[in-house]
N, C-alpha and C positions, 0 to 999 in steps of 0.2 A: 504494500500500500504506500502511495506517495502522493504529495500535493505540491503546489507551487506557491512561492511567496515572492512578491515584487516590491521593491523599494526604489526610490529615486535618489540620485547623488546630490542634486541641487547645485551643481557646479556652475559658476557664472560663465566659464569659458566653454561650456558645452554640457548640457544636462544629459544624464544617462539613467536608464532603468537597469538595476541589478536584479537578476533572476536567480532564485534558489529552489532546489528540490528539497522538500521536507519528507523524510522517510517515516515509517511507522513508529520508530523509537524516538521521534522528535528531532533527530539530528538534521543539520542543514548542509547541503552541498551546493556551491555556486555553479550554475550551469551556463551563465552568459552575462554579457554587458552590452546594452543596446542603446545607441544614441537616439535622442528624441527629436533632434533637429531644432531644438530651442535652447534657451539659457535659463539656468536656475538663478536664485537670488544670491548665491555664493555663501550663505550661512551654513554652519555645520549640519543643521537640520532645518527643514521647513516647518515653521511653527503653525501647523494646521493639520487637522485630521481630514482625510478624504482627498489627498492630493494625488493618490494613485488608486484607481478604482476599476474593478472588473465590470464589464457591461455586456449586454446582449447575451445573458445567460452564461458568461464566461468566454464568449468567442472573441471579445475585444478588451483591450486595456486602454483606459483613459489616463493621461498624465498631464498635470499642469506644469507650465514653465513660467515661474513667477518673475524671472528676470527679463523675459522677452515678450510677456503678455500673450502667450500662445497656449494652445491645447494640442497635445499629440494623441493620435489614435494608432494603436497597434492591433494587428490580428495575432491571436495567440496560437501557438503550436505546441507540440509535445515538449521540445527542448529549445524553442526559439520564439522570438517575437519579430513580426514583420511590420515595419513602419508603413502605414497607409497614408498618413497625412499629418501635417503640422499647420494649424490654422490659428488665426487671431481669436482670442477668447471673448472679444467684445468689450474689453476694458483693461485696466492696468493691474499688474501684480496678481494674477489669478492664483488662489491658494487652496481651493476646494472645489470638487466637482461631484455630481450625482447623476444617476441614470435610472429610468424606469420605463420599460416597454419601448425603448428607442428614443425617448425624450430625455435630453441632457440639459442640465442647468449648471452653470459655472459661477462661482463666487469670485468676483474681482474686488481687491481690497484697496486699491488706489483710486480715489473717486469712487467709493464703494458702490457696487452694482451687481445685479444678477442678469445673466444673459442665457437665452435658450437656443438649443441646436437640436437637429434630428440626426440620429445615427443610422447609417446603412452599411452594407458591405463595402462600399466605396469610401466611406468616411463620414464627415459631418457637414451639414448645411444649416445656416442660421435660420431660426424661426423669426419671421418678419414681425417687427414691432414688439419683440419680447423683452427688450432691455428694461430693467426696473432699477432706478437709482435708489440707493439706501441713504438714510439721513446722515449728514455729516456728524462725525463723532460716534457713530455706532460701533466702529471697530469690530466688524464681523469676524467670526472665527471659523465656522463650518456651515456647510449647506448639506441637506439630505432630504430625500423623498420619504414620505410616510410609507409604511409597508404596502398599503393599497394603491399608492400612486396618486391619490386625490389631493395631496398637499405637499408643500415643501417647508421644511423647518430651517431657520437660520438663528444661530446664537450670536448675540450682540454683547460683546464685553464692555463696550464704552457706556452703554445705557442699562446694563444689568437686566437684559430682557431676552425673551425667546419669542420669535415671530413665526407665525404659521400663515403661509400664503396658499389659498386655494388654487388648484390647477384645473382649467376647463379642458374640454375635449380637443380644442385646437392647440393646446400647449401654452396658452396665455395664463398669466398670473392675475388673480384678483387682489382685492384689498386685504392686507394682513390683519390677523388678530395678534395683539401683543400681550404676552403674559410676563409679569415681573418674575425674575429669577428668584428662587427660594434663597440662594446665596449669591454673593457678589462674584463677578467675572465668570459668567457661564462660558464654557469653552467647548471641548469636544463632546460628542454624544453618540449614542447607539440605540436602536430600536429593538424591542421584542416583537415577535410576529403579531401579537394581539394589540399593538399600538402603544404599549408602554415605552416611554422614552426615559433613558437614563442620561443625565447631563452632569459633566464634571464642573467643578467650581474652583477657580484658582485663588479666590479671595485676595486679589491684588498682590499676589506673591508674598503674602504674609507667612512667615515661617511657622510650620506646623498647623496651618489652618485649612489645608486642602479638604474638600468634601465632594459629595455627589448627591443629587436629588433625583426623584422620579416623578413623572407626570403621565397622565393618560391623554393621548391625542386621538380624538374620535369626534365625528360629526362636526368638523370645523372648529373645534374648541380644544384648548389645552387646560387640563385640570390637574392641579398638584396632587400627588399621592403621598410621598414622603418628603419632608423638609430636608435641609442640609444634614447629611450623615457624614461626620468627619472621620478621617483616617489617620490623623496625626502627622501627616506629611506636608510637603510644600509644592506649590506650582503644579497641581494635577492638570493634565492636558487631554489625555485620550481615554476612550472607553470602548469596550467591546462586550457584547452579550453572547453567551454560549448558545449554540443552536437549539438546545432544549429549553432555553429561556429561564433557567434556574439561577444563573449567576451572571454578574457583571464584573469585568476586570477593568481596573483603571491603572494608568501609568503616569508617573511624574516626569517632569522635564529633565533631560540629562544635564542641564546647566546648573542644577541645584546641588547642594552638598550631599544629599542622600544618594545611595546606590540606585542608579537608574534602572537596574534590572529587576528590582523588587516590584511586586504588584500588590495591591490591596484587593481583597475579594469581598464582595457585598452581595447578600441575597437579594433577589428582585421579587 
């Protein structure tokens, strides 16, 4: 049994995707390095969840290029990636992307905005009039479709809020519903299949204050379930929910003094 893991290098002089094979015992073997045709921001890691995303049921890989304002599309293979296209993301410094049933939305963080595209076997085409500007000072962190594809969630660190945008059949976004975050600096998030949303909270990088909260996203509304649940760590950034929906794992930033390889486990 094996699986694939993809990460991006975020190099300013030429972004790359690093591909690894994960075997049944959890060990990783690098199987390739693939240029995206764009540029990263040049930082040691891109501070956003969702910058590398499998799409089309796993047939494609989407990668943001924060330094060149582009989005790359790869066709996935057994031990290789084939670059299909590198195209403009519709804004500056794209840092997160999401896809559902061929509809793609990318989060641009300079002059913050959301832009829509359609994915096909040939690559991406813009959705006409899909660009949605975000408020100045929102400092968005991540974008993601709800499990049923009827909405898009964006976490806004600058305003300590979570926005839910309805998505209509044409791929256009409606007016957002804003939910105040249970804790400050909402960052990365992950969904359970029933619409439960787990959001990490960085608490403005206060030492030992990292936390996570959960919400139910259903029928165009965001309802808090659990308030901030602290884990005693700092600058929590990313979240993932196990396939059975029983657990959420969160990860701290590698820039803090705590070991970056440790994770906190929280029941959902």
